[in-house]
N, CA, C and O atoms as a Tripos MOL2 file, in Angstrom:
@<TRIPOS>MOLECULE
protein
  272   271    68     0     0
PROTEIN
NO_CHARGES

@<TRIPOS>ATOM
      1 N          91.2870   17.7740 -126.1630 N.3       1 MET1
      2 CA         91.8010   16.4520 -126.0060 C.3       1 MET1
      3 C          92.4610   16.0660 -127.0690 C.2       1 MET1
      4 O          92.1270   15.8770 -128.2390 O.2       1 MET1
      5 N          93.7780   15.9440 -126.3010 N.am      2 ASP2
      6 CA         94.6650   15.1760 -127.2730 C.3       2 ASP2
      7 C          95.1890   13.8010 -127.6360 C.2       2 ASP2
      8 O          94.8090   12.8460 -126.9580 O.2       2 ASP2
      9 N          96.0750   13.6020 -128.7040 N.am      3 GLN3
     10 CA         96.2780   12.0670 -128.9400 C.3       3 GLN3
     11 C          96.5390   11.8260 -127.4640 C.2       3 GLN3
     12 O          95.7830   11.0720 -126.8510 O.2       3 GLN3
     13 N          97.8160   12.5670 -126.6990 N.am      4 HIS4
     14 CA         98.2530   12.6320 -125.2810 C.3       4 HIS4
     15 C          97.6780   11.4910 -123.9930 C.2       4 HIS4
     16 O          98.1540   10.5930 -123.2980 O.2       4 HIS4
     17 N          96.2350   12.2470 -124.2220 N.am      5 PHE5
     18 CA         94.8480   11.5370 -123.8840 C.3       5 PHE5
     19 C          94.4690   10.2920 -124.1130 C.2       5 PHE5
     20 O          93.2850   10.0820 -123.8500 O.2       5 PHE5
     21 N          95.4560    8.8340 -124.7660 N.am      6 LEU6
     22 CA         95.5120    7.6240 -124.0900 C.3       6 LEU6
     23 C          97.2390    7.5690 -124.5090 C.2       6 LEU6
     24 O          98.0960    7.8250 -125.3550 O.2       6 LEU6
     25 N          97.0310    7.1870 -123.5850 N.am      7 THR7
     26 CA         98.3530    5.8570 -123.8590 C.3       7 THR7
     27 C          99.2500    4.7190 -124.7110 C.2       7 THR7
     28 O          99.0350    3.7240 -125.4030 O.2       7 THR7
     29 N          99.7510    5.0610 -124.4950 N.am      8 PRO8
     30 CA        100.5890    4.5220 -126.0240 C.3       8 PRO8
     31 C          99.9930    3.2520 -126.8670 C.2       8 PRO8
     32 O          99.9580    3.2200 -128.0970 O.2       8 PRO8
     33 N          99.6780    2.5440 -126.2790 N.am      9 ARG9
     34 CA         98.8270    0.8720 -125.5540 C.3       9 ARG9
     35 C          97.3590    1.1160 -126.1450 C.2       9 ARG9
     36 O          96.9540    0.5400 -127.1540 O.2       9 ARG9
     37 N          96.7280    1.8870 -125.5210 N.am     10 GLU10
     38 CA         95.4470    2.3300 -126.1880 C.3      10 GLU10
     39 C          95.2160    3.0730 -126.9150 C.2      10 GLU10
     40 O          94.0140    3.3200 -127.0110 O.2      10 GLU10
     41 N          95.8760    3.6170 -127.5550 N.am     11 TYR11
     42 CA         96.3040    4.6110 -128.8450 C.3      11 TYR11
     43 C          95.8000    3.3150 -129.4590 C.2      11 TYR11
     44 O          94.6650    3.1370 -129.9010 O.2      11 TYR11
     45 N          97.4200    1.8810 -129.4100 N.am     12 GLU12
     46 CA         97.7710    1.3430 -130.1670 C.3      12 GLU12
     47 C          96.5130    0.6860 -130.5810 C.2      12 GLU12
     48 O          96.1080    0.7490 -131.7420 O.2      12 GLU12
     49 N          95.7050   -0.1370 -129.3510 N.am     13 ILE13
     50 CA         94.3800   -0.8500 -129.8430 C.3      13 ILE13
     51 C          92.7890   -0.2040 -130.3510 C.2      13 ILE13
     52 O          91.6390   -0.4690 -130.7020 O.2      13 ILE13
     53 N          94.2740    1.3410 -129.9240 N.am     14 PHE14
     54 CA         91.7770    2.2240 -130.7740 C.3      14 PHE14
     55 C          91.8140    2.0630 -131.9970 C.2      14 PHE14
     56 O          90.7250    2.0240 -132.5690 O.2      14 PHE14
     57 N          93.0420    1.9160 -132.8000 N.am     15 ILE15
     58 CA         93.6790    1.8250 -134.3290 C.3      15 ILE15
     59 C          93.3450    0.6560 -134.3810 C.2      15 ILE15
     60 O          92.6050    0.6710 -135.3640 O.2      15 ILE15
     61 N          93.3660   -0.6280 -133.9260 N.am     16 LEU16
     62 CA         93.3670   -2.0960 -134.9590 C.3      16 LEU16
     63 C          92.4600   -1.9260 -134.1810 C.2      16 LEU16
     64 O          92.7840   -2.9210 -133.5330 O.2      16 LEU16
     65 N          91.3260   -1.4420 -133.4760 N.am     17 LEU17
     66 CA         89.9520   -2.1140 -133.2320 C.3      17 LEU17
     67 C          88.9720   -1.0560 -134.2400 C.2      17 LEU17
     68 O          87.9920   -1.5100 -134.8300 O.2      17 LEU17
     69 N          89.5340    0.9690 -134.3900 N.am     18 ILE18
     70 CA         88.7020    0.7430 -136.1370 C.3      18 ILE18
     71 C          89.2300   -0.2300 -137.6430 C.2      18 ILE18
     72 O          88.6640   -0.3750 -138.7260 O.2      18 ILE18
     73 N          90.5050   -0.7530 -137.1340 N.am     19 LYS19
     74 CA         90.6700   -1.5790 -138.7160 C.3      19 LYS19
     75 C          89.9110   -2.4410 -137.9730 C.2      19 LYS19
     76 O          90.7350   -2.6920 -137.0930 O.2      19 LYS19
     77 N          88.8840   -3.1130 -137.6700 N.am     20 ASN20
     78 CA         87.5910   -3.9120 -138.0090 C.3      20 ASN20
     79 C          88.7620   -5.0860 -136.6940 C.2      20 ASN20
     80 O          88.6650   -6.2790 -136.9840 O.2      20 ASN20
     81 N          89.3900   -4.8960 -135.8750 N.am     21 GLU21
     82 CA         89.9710   -5.6380 -135.3080 C.3      21 GLU21
     83 C          88.8720   -6.8730 -133.9620 C.2      21 GLU21
     84 O          88.5260   -6.0670 -133.0990 O.2      21 GLU21
     85 N          88.4360   -7.9530 -133.6460 N.am     22 GLY22
     86 CA         88.9510   -8.5210 -132.6260 C.3      22 GLY22
     87 C          89.5050   -8.6130 -131.4340 C.2      22 GLY22
     88 O          90.5680   -9.2330 -131.4830 O.2      22 GLY22
     89 N          89.1890   -8.2190 -130.3090 N.am     23 THR23
     90 CA         89.9270   -8.9220 -128.9340 C.3      23 THR23
     91 C          90.4480   -9.9590 -129.0380 C.2      23 THR23
     92 O          90.8300  -10.2900 -127.9160 O.2      23 THR23
     93 N          90.7210  -10.7710 -129.8410 N.am     24 LYS24
     94 CA         91.6100  -12.2050 -129.9060 C.3      24 LYS24
     95 C          92.4950  -11.9650 -130.8430 C.2      24 LYS24
     96 O          93.4760  -12.6610 -130.5830 O.2      24 LYS24
     97 N          92.6140  -11.5530 -131.4790 N.am     25 GLU25
     98 CA         93.4580  -10.6800 -133.3570 C.3      25 GLU25
     99 C          94.6280   -9.6010 -133.0160 C.2      25 GLU25
    100 O          95.8020   -9.6290 -133.3840 O.2      25 GLU25
    101 N          93.8700   -8.5070 -132.0900 N.am     26 ILE26
    102 CA         94.1950   -7.9560 -131.5650 C.3      26 ILE26
    103 C          95.3600   -7.9320 -130.7700 C.2      26 ILE26
    104 O          96.4160   -7.3670 -131.0580 O.2      26 ILE26
    105 N          94.9990   -8.8480 -129.3290 N.am     27 ALA27
    106 CA         95.3700   -9.4540 -128.3160 C.3      27 ALA27
    107 C          96.8470  -10.3720 -128.9620 C.2      27 ALA27
    108 O          97.8960  -10.0130 -128.4290 O.2      27 ALA27
    109 N          96.9690  -11.3900 -129.9400 N.am     28 ASN28
    110 CA         97.6180  -11.8480 -130.2660 C.3      28 ASN28
    111 C          98.8550  -11.3270 -131.3970 C.2      28 ASN28
    112 O          99.9180  -11.7700 -131.8320 O.2      28 ASN28
    113 N          98.2550  -10.4670 -131.5190 N.am     29 LYS29
    114 CA         99.1510   -9.1390 -132.1340 C.3      29 LYS29
    115 C         100.6690   -8.7320 -131.6390 C.2      29 LYS29
    116 O         101.8440   -9.0510 -131.8230 O.2      29 LYS29
    117 N          99.7810   -7.7320 -130.8200 N.am     30 LEU30
    118 CA        100.1030   -7.4290 -129.9670 C.3      30 LEU30
    119 C         101.3010   -7.7580 -128.4030 C.2      30 LEU30
    120 O         101.9290   -7.2630 -127.4670 O.2      30 LEU30
    121 N         100.8340   -9.2350 -129.2920 N.am     31 SER31
    122 CA        101.7290  -10.8030 -127.4960 C.3      31 SER31
    123 C         101.1750  -10.1640 -126.7440 C.2      31 SER31
    124 O         102.0920   -9.4910 -126.2750 O.2      31 SER31
    125 N          99.8460   -9.7140 -126.0120 N.am     32 ILE32
    126 CA         99.3100   -9.2040 -125.2430 C.3      32 ILE32
    127 C          98.3680  -10.5010 -124.6030 C.2      32 ILE32
    128 O          98.0080  -11.2990 -125.4680 O.2      32 ILE32
    129 N          98.0450  -10.7270 -123.5800 N.am     33 SER33
    130 CA         96.6130  -11.2890 -122.9180 C.3      33 SER33
    131 C          95.1450  -10.9060 -124.2180 C.2      33 SER33
    132 O          95.0650  -10.1250 -125.1650 O.2      33 SER33
    133 N          94.4840  -11.6070 -123.7970 N.am     34 GLU34
    134 CA         92.9200  -10.4890 -123.9310 C.3      34 GLU34
    135 C          92.7800  -10.0680 -122.7780 C.2      34 GLU34
    136 O          93.6550   -9.2980 -122.3830 O.2      34 GLU34
    137 N          92.3900  -10.1890 -122.4530 N.am     35 LYS35
    138 CA         91.8850   -9.3370 -120.8410 C.3      35 LYS35
    139 C          92.2720   -8.3440 -121.3240 C.2      35 LYS35
    140 O          91.5760   -7.4260 -121.7570 O.2      35 LYS35
    141 N          94.5550   -8.4910 -121.2820 N.am     36 THR36
    142 CA         94.6350   -7.1500 -120.9500 C.3      36 THR36
    143 C          94.1650   -5.7080 -121.9080 C.2      36 THR36
    144 O          94.0440   -4.4930 -121.7520 O.2      36 THR36
    145 N          93.9330   -7.1850 -123.4160 N.am     37 VAL37
    146 CA         93.5740   -5.7370 -124.1150 C.3      37 VAL37
    147 C          91.8400   -5.2020 -123.7760 C.2      37 VAL37
    148 O          91.5380   -4.0480 -124.0830 O.2      37 VAL37
    149 N          90.8680   -6.0510 -123.1890 N.am     38 ARG38
    150 CA         89.6280   -5.9070 -122.6140 C.3      38 ARG38
    151 C          90.4850   -4.6030 -121.2820 C.2      38 ARG38
    152 O          90.1030   -3.4450 -121.4460 O.2      38 ARG38
    153 N          91.1330   -4.7400 -120.5530 N.am     39 ASN39
    154 CA         91.5390   -3.7760 -119.5310 C.3      39 ASN39
    155 C          91.3320   -2.4550 -120.6630 C.2      39 ASN39
    156 O          90.3270   -1.7440 -120.6300 O.2      39 ASN39
    157 N          92.5400   -2.2450 -121.7340 N.am     40 HIS40
    158 CA         93.4540   -1.4120 -122.0160 C.3      40 HIS40
    159 C          91.6250   -0.3850 -122.7230 C.2      40 HIS40
    160 O          91.5610    0.8350 -122.8750 O.2      40 HIS40
    161 N          90.5820   -1.2760 -122.9680 N.am     41 ILE41
    162 CA         89.5040   -0.6920 -123.6090 C.3      41 ILE41
    163 C          89.0080    0.0960 -122.5890 C.2      41 ILE41
    164 O          88.9510    1.3220 -122.6710 O.2      41 ILE41
    165 N          88.5630   -0.6910 -121.4120 N.am     42 SER42
    166 CA         87.8610   -0.0660 -119.9880 C.3      42 SER42
    167 C          87.9260    0.6520 -119.7330 C.2      42 SER42
    168 O          87.1090    1.4540 -119.2820 O.2      42 SER42
    169 N          89.7230    0.7080 -120.0480 N.am     43 ASN43
    170 CA         89.8470    2.5260 -119.4710 C.3      43 ASN43
    171 C          89.7120    3.6550 -120.4100 C.2      43 ASN43
    172 O          89.3130    4.8190 -120.4470 O.2      43 ASN43
    173 N          90.0640    3.0500 -120.9030 N.am     44 VAL44
    174 CA         89.8070    4.0750 -122.0070 C.3      44 VAL44
    175 C          87.9360    5.2100 -122.4560 C.2      44 VAL44
    176 O          87.7070    6.4040 -122.6520 O.2      44 VAL44
    177 N          86.8760    3.6540 -122.4180 N.am     45 ILE45
    178 CA         85.6700    4.3700 -121.5550 C.3      45 ILE45
    179 C          85.3360    4.9430 -120.7360 C.2      45 ILE45
    180 O          84.4700    5.8070 -120.6060 O.2      45 ILE45
    181 N          86.5160    4.1600 -119.6390 N.am     46 GLY46
    182 CA         86.1210    5.8800 -118.6620 C.3      46 GLY46
    183 C          86.7670    6.5790 -118.2100 C.2      46 GLY46
    184 O          86.3930    7.1340 -117.1770 O.2      46 GLY46
    185 N          88.0570    6.8820 -118.7850 N.am     47 LYS47
    186 CA         88.2110    8.4970 -119.3410 C.3      47 LYS47
    187 C          87.2200    8.9920 -120.1930 C.2      47 LYS47
    188 O          86.8490   10.1660 -120.2180 O.2      47 LYS47
    189 N          86.7450    7.9710 -120.9800 N.am     48 LEU48
    190 CA         85.6680    9.3360 -121.7580 C.3      48 LEU48
    191 C          84.0390    9.1260 -120.9720 C.2      48 LEU48
    192 O          82.9400    9.6340 -121.1940 O.2      48 LEU48
    193 N          84.2510    8.6980 -120.5460 N.am     49 GLY49
    194 CA         82.7270    8.6350 -119.7370 C.3      49 GLY49
    195 C          81.5180    8.0390 -120.0140 C.2      49 GLY49
    196 O          80.4890    8.1940 -119.3560 O.2      49 GLY49
    197 N          81.7020    7.0920 -121.3730 N.am     50 VAL50
    198 CA         80.6330    6.7370 -122.6310 C.3      50 VAL50
    199 C          80.5770    5.4640 -121.8990 C.2      50 VAL50
    200 O          80.8800    5.3260 -120.7140 O.2      50 VAL50
    201 N          80.0660    4.3170 -122.8930 N.am     51 THR51
    202 CA         79.5800    2.9450 -122.3750 C.3      51 THR51
    203 C          79.8710    1.8500 -122.6940 C.2      51 THR51
    204 O          79.6370    0.7390 -122.2180 O.2      51 THR51
    205 N          80.8420    2.4990 -124.2350 N.am     52 SER52
    206 CA         80.8170    1.3990 -125.1370 C.3      52 SER52
    207 C          82.3580    1.6520 -126.0030 C.2      52 SER52
    208 O          83.1490    2.5920 -126.0790 O.2      52 SER52
    209 N          82.3240    1.0110 -126.2730 N.am     53 ARG53
    210 CA         82.9920    0.2620 -128.1210 C.3      53 ARG53
    211 C          83.3060    1.6400 -128.4000 C.2      53 ARG53
    212 O          83.9900    2.6490 -128.2290 O.2      53 ARG53
    213 N          82.3500    1.0110 -128.9450 N.am     54 THR54
    214 CA         81.2400    1.6740 -130.6150 C.3      54 THR54
    215 C          80.8990    3.6500 -129.2840 C.2      54 THR54
    216 O          81.1950    4.8280 -129.4870 O.2      54 THR54
    217 N          80.5290    3.2710 -128.6700 N.am     55 GLN55
    218 CA         81.1520    5.2090 -128.1810 C.3      55 GLN55
    219 C          82.2020    5.9330 -127.6510 C.2      55 GLN55
    220 O          82.2550    7.1610 -127.5830 O.2      55 GLN55
    221 N          83.0060    5.1730 -127.2910 N.am     56 ALA56
    222 CA         84.7930    5.4940 -127.3070 C.3      56 ALA56
    223 C          85.2800    5.5040 -129.3410 C.2      56 ALA56
    224 O          85.9430    6.3100 -129.9940 O.2      56 ALA56
    225 N          84.9150    4.8510 -129.5450 N.am     57 ILE57
    226 CA         85.5990    4.6680 -131.2780 C.3      57 ILE57
    227 C          84.6410    6.4280 -131.6200 C.2      57 ILE57
    228 O          85.3460    7.1550 -132.3200 O.2      57 ILE57
    229 N          83.8250    6.8150 -131.3890 N.am     58 ILE58
    230 CA         82.6800    8.0610 -132.1660 C.3      58 ILE58
    231 C          83.6170    9.1610 -132.1560 C.2      58 ILE58
    232 O          84.0600    9.9750 -132.9650 O.2      58 ILE58
    233 N          83.8620    8.6280 -129.8800 N.am     59 THR59
    234 CA         84.0450    9.6690 -129.6220 C.3      59 THR59
    235 C          85.8230   10.5090 -129.4640 C.2      59 THR59
    236 O          86.1340   11.6470 -129.1110 O.2      59 THR59
    237 N          86.6590    9.3280 -129.9070 N.am     60 LEU60
    238 CA         87.8090    9.5630 -130.5120 C.3      60 LEU60
    239 C          88.0560   10.1370 -131.6350 C.2      60 LEU60
    240 O          88.9920   10.8060 -132.0710 O.2      60 LEU60
    241 N          86.9850    9.7400 -132.0700 N.am     61 MET61
    242 CA         87.7020   10.1260 -133.9960 C.3      61 MET61
    243 C          86.7080   11.2980 -133.8610 C.2      61 MET61
    244 O          86.3610   11.6840 -134.9770 O.2      61 MET61
    245 N          86.1630   11.9590 -132.8910 N.am     62 LYS62
    246 CA         85.3080   13.3820 -132.9000 C.3      62 LYS62
    247 C          85.9190   14.4200 -132.7110 C.2      62 LYS62
    248 O          85.3930   15.4900 -133.0170 O.2      62 LYS62
    249 N          87.3910   14.3610 -132.0670 N.am     63 ASN63
    250 CA         88.0250   15.0890 -131.0500 C.3      63 ASN63
    251 C          89.5150   14.7150 -132.1220 C.2      63 ASN63
    252 O          90.6960   14.9350 -131.8520 O.2      63 ASN63
    253 N          89.1410   14.3200 -132.9150 N.am     64 GLY64
    254 CA         90.6070   13.7000 -133.5650 C.3      64 GLY64
    255 C          91.7080   13.5270 -133.6370 C.2      64 GLY64
    256 O          92.6440   13.9270 -134.3280 O.2      64 GLY64
    257 N          91.4250   12.3940 -132.2660 N.am     65 ILE65
    258 CA         92.4890   11.5490 -131.7280 C.3      65 ILE65
    259 C          92.6360   10.8560 -132.6110 C.2      65 ILE65
    260 O          93.3620   11.2510 -133.5230 O.2      65 ILE65
    261 N          92.2830   10.1200 -132.6600 N.am     66 ILE66
    262 CA         91.8130    9.2340 -134.0000 C.3      66 ILE66
    263 C          91.5040    9.1840 -135.6130 C.2      66 ILE66
    264 O          91.0150   10.0910 -136.2860 O.2      66 ILE66
    265 N          91.8070    8.2380 -135.9350 N.am     67 ASN67
    266 CA         91.3810    8.2490 -137.4720 C.3      67 ASN67
    267 C          91.2220    6.8630 -138.7270 C.2      67 ASN67
    268 O          91.6050    5.6930 -138.7540 O.2      67 ASN67
    269 N          90.7910    7.3620 -139.2490 N.am     68 VAL68
    270 CA         90.3950    6.1300 -140.1010 C.3      68 VAL68
    271 C          92.0820    5.8220 -141.1190 C.2      68 VAL68
    272 O          92.1550    4.8960 -141.9280 O.2      68 VAL68
@<TRIPOS>BOND
     1     1     2 1
     2     2     3 1
     3     3     4 2
     4     3     5 am
     5     5     6 1
     6     6     7 1
     7     7     8 2
     8     7     9 am
     9     9    10 1
    10    10    11 1
    11    11    12 2
    12    11    13 am
    13    13    14 1
    14    14    15 1
    15    15    16 2
    16    15    17 am
    17    17    18 1
    18    18    19 1
    19    19    20 2
    20    19    21 am
    21    21    22 1
    22    22    23 1
    23    23    24 2
    24    23    25 am
    25    25    26 1
    26    26    27 1
    27    27    28 2
    28    27    29 am
    29    29    30 1
    30    30    31 1
    31    31    32 2
    32    31    33 am
    33    33    34 1
    34    34    35 1
    35    35    36 2
    36    35    37 am
    37    37    38 1
    38    38    39 1
    39    39    40 2
    40    39    41 am
    41    41    42 1
    42    42    43 1
    43    43    44 2
    44    43    45 am
    45    45    46 1
    46    46    47 1
    47    47    48 2
    48    47    49 am
    49    49    50 1
    50    50    51 1
    51    51    52 2
    52    51    53 am
    53    53    54 1
    54    54    55 1
    55    55    56 2
    56    55    57 am
    57    57    58 1
    58    58    59 1
    59    59    60 2
    60    59    61 am
    61    61    62 1
    62    62    63 1
    63    63    64 2
    64    63    65 am
    65    65    66 1
    66    66    67 1
    67    67    68 2
    68    67    69 am
    69    69    70 1
    70    70    71 1
    71    71    72 2
    72    71    73 am
    73    73    74 1
    74    74    75 1
    75    75    76 2
    76    75    77 am
    77    77    78 1
    78    78    79 1
    79    79    80 2
    80    79    81 am
    81    81    82 1
    82    82    83 1
    83    83    84 2
    84    83    85 am
    85    85    86 1
    86    86    87 1
    87    87    88 2
    88    87    89 am
    89    89    90 1
    90    90    91 1
    91    91    92 2
    92    91    93 am
    93    93    94 1
    94    94    95 1
    95    95    96 2
    96    95    97 am
    97    97    98 1
    98    98    99 1
    99    99   100 2
   100    99   101 am
   101   101   102 1
   102   102   103 1
   103   103   104 2
   104   103   105 am
   105   105   106 1
   106   106   107 1
   107   107   108 2
   108   107   109 am
   109   109   110 1
   110   110   111 1
   111   111   112 2
   112   111   113 am
   113   113   114 1
   114   114   115 1
   115   115   116 2
   116   115   117 am
   117   117   118 1
   118   118   119 1
   119   119   120 2
   120   119   121 am
   121   121   122 1
   122   122   123 1
   123   123   124 2
   124   123   125 am
   125   125   126 1
   126   126   127 1
   127   127   128 2
   128   127   129 am
   129   129   130 1
   130   130   131 1
   131   131   132 2
   132   131   133 am
   133   133   134 1
   134   134   135 1
   135   135   136 2
   136   135   137 am
   137   137   138 1
   138   138   139 1
   139   139   140 2
   140   139   141 am
   141   141   142 1
   142   142   143 1
   143   143   144 2
   144   143   145 am
   145   145   146 1
   146   146   147 1
   147   147   148 2
   148   147   149 am
   149   149   150 1
   150   150   151 1
   151   151   152 2
   152   151   153 am
   153   153   154 1
   154   154   155 1
   155   155   156 2
   156   155   157 am
   157   157   158 1
   158   158   159 1
   159   159   160 2
   160   159   161 am
   161   161   162 1
   162   162   163 1
   163   163   164 2
   164   163   165 am
   165   165   166 1
   166   166   167 1
   167   167   168 2
   168   167   169 am
   169   169   170 1
   170   170   171 1
   171   171   172 2
   172   171   173 am
   173   173   174 1
   174   174   175 1
   175   175   176 2
   176   175   177 am
   177   177   178 1
   178   178   179 1
   179   179   180 2
   180   179   181 am
   181   181   182 1
   182   182   183 1
   183   183   184 2
   184   183   185 am
   185   185   186 1
   186   186   187 1
   187   187   188 2
   188   187   189 am
   189   189   190 1
   190   190   191 1
   191   191   192 2
   192   191   193 am
   193   193   194 1
   194   194   195 1
   195   195   196 2
   196   195   197 am
   197   197   198 1
   198   198   199 1
   199   199   200 2
   200   199   201 am
   201   201   202 1
   202   202   203 1
   203   203   204 2
   204   203   205 am
   205   205   206 1
   206   206   207 1
   207   207   208 2
   208   207   209 am
   209   209   210 1
   210   210   211 1
   211   211   212 2
   212   211   213 am
   213   213   214 1
   214   214   215 1
   215   215   216 2
   216   215   217 am
   217   217   218 1
   218   218   219 1
   219   219   220 2
   220   219   221 am
   221   221   222 1
   222   222   223 1
   223   223   224 2
   224   223   225 am
   225   225   226 1
   226   226   227 1
   227   227   228 2
   228   227   229 am
   229   229   230 1
   230   230   231 1
   231   231   232 2
   232   231   233 am
   233   233   234 1
   234   234   235 1
   235   235   236 2
   236   235   237 am
   237   237   238 1
   238   238   239 1
   239   239   240 2
   240   239   241 am
   241   241   242 1
   242   242   243 1
   243   243   244 2
   244   243   245 am
   245   245   246 1
   246   246   247 1
   247   247   248 2
   248   247   249 am
   249   249   250 1
   250   250   251 1
   251   251   252 2
   252   251   253 am
   253   253   254 1
   254   254   255 1
   255   255   256 2
   256   255   257 am
   257   257   258 1
   258   258   259 1
   259   259   260 2
   260   259   261 am
   261   261   262 1
   262   262   263 1
   263   263   264 2
   264   263   265 am
   265   265   266 1
   266   266   267 1
   267   267   268 2
   268   267   269 am
   269   269   270 1
   270   270   271 1
   271   271   272 2
@<TRIPOS>SUBSTRUCTURE
     1 MET1         2 RESIDUE 1 A MET
     2 ASP2         6 RESIDUE 1 A ASP
     3 GLN3        10 RESIDUE 1 A GLN
     4 HIS4        14 RESIDUE 1 A HIS
     5 PHE5        18 RESIDUE 1 A PHE
     6 LEU6        22 RESIDUE 1 A LEU
     7 THR7        26 RESIDUE 1 A THR
     8 PRO8        30 RESIDUE 1 A PRO
     9 ARG9        34 RESIDUE 1 A ARG
    10 GLU10       38 RESIDUE 1 A GLU
    11 TYR11       42 RESIDUE 1 A TYR
    12 GLU12       46 RESIDUE 1 A GLU
    13 ILE13       50 RESIDUE 1 A ILE
    14 PHE14       54 RESIDUE 1 A PHE
    15 ILE15       58 RESIDUE 1 A ILE
    16 LEU16       62 RESIDUE 1 A LEU
    17 LEU17       66 RESIDUE 1 A LEU
    18 ILE18       70 RESIDUE 1 A ILE
    19 LYS19       74 RESIDUE 1 A LYS
    20 ASN20       78 RESIDUE 1 A ASN
    21 GLU21       82 RESIDUE 1 A GLU
    22 GLY22       86 RESIDUE 1 A GLY
    23 THR23       90 RESIDUE 1 A THR
    24 LYS24       94 RESIDUE 1 A LYS
    25 GLU25       98 RESIDUE 1 A GLU
    26 ILE26      102 RESIDUE 1 A ILE
    27 ALA27      106 RESIDUE 1 A ALA
    28 ASN28      110 RESIDUE 1 A ASN
    29 LYS29      114 RESIDUE 1 A LYS
    30 LEU30      118 RESIDUE 1 A LEU
    31 SER31      122 RESIDUE 1 A SER
    32 ILE32      126 RESIDUE 1 A ILE
    33 SER33      130 RESIDUE 1 A SER
    34 GLU34      134 RESIDUE 1 A GLU
    35 LYS35      138 RESIDUE 1 A LYS
    36 THR36      142 RESIDUE 1 A THR
    37 VAL37      146 RESIDUE 1 A VAL
    38 ARG38      150 RESIDUE 1 A ARG
    39 ASN39      154 RESIDUE 1 A ASN
    40 HIS40      158 RESIDUE 1 A HIS
    41 ILE41      162 RESIDUE 1 A ILE
    42 SER42      166 RESIDUE 1 A SER
    43 ASN43      170 RESIDUE 1 A ASN
    44 VAL44      174 RESIDUE 1 A VAL
    45 ILE45      178 RESIDUE 1 A ILE
    46 GLY46      182 RESIDUE 1 A GLY
    47 LYS47      186 RESIDUE 1 A LYS
    48 LEU48      190 RESIDUE 1 A LEU
    49 GLY49      194 RESIDUE 1 A GLY
    50 VAL50      198 RESIDUE 1 A VAL
    51 THR51      202 RESIDUE 1 A THR
    52 SER52      206 RESIDUE 1 A SER
    53 ARG53      210 RESIDUE 1 A ARG
    54 THR54      214 RESIDUE 1 A THR
    55 GLN55      218 RESIDUE 1 A GLN
    56 ALA56      222 RESIDUE 1 A ALA
    57 ILE57      226 RESIDUE 1 A ILE
    58 ILE58      230 RESIDUE 1 A ILE
    59 THR59      234 RESIDUE 1 A THR
    60 LEU60      238 RESIDUE 1 A LEU
    61 MET61      242 RESIDUE 1 A MET
    62 LYS62      246 RESIDUE 1 A LYS
    63 ASN63      250 RESIDUE 1 A ASN
    64 GLY64      254 RESIDUE 1 A GLY
    65 ILE65      258 RESIDUE 1 A ILE
    66 ILE66      262 RESIDUE 1 A ILE
    67 ASN67      266 RESIDUE 1 A ASN
    68 VAL68      270 RESIDUE 1 A VAL
């Protein structure tokens, strides 16, 4: 699994999530809707086969896709 596992937007959103940004802050920062942010998060959760954004972050970090 490498960084290309995520779309550029998914990667960008998860980088902001690990910086403790909330859905609303991410949406404002990226000029997209909160629903779009949630959809991207859900897509990654589905790709990874996990059940939460926390599990997704942990999995992505363990696989070296995102770093703190």
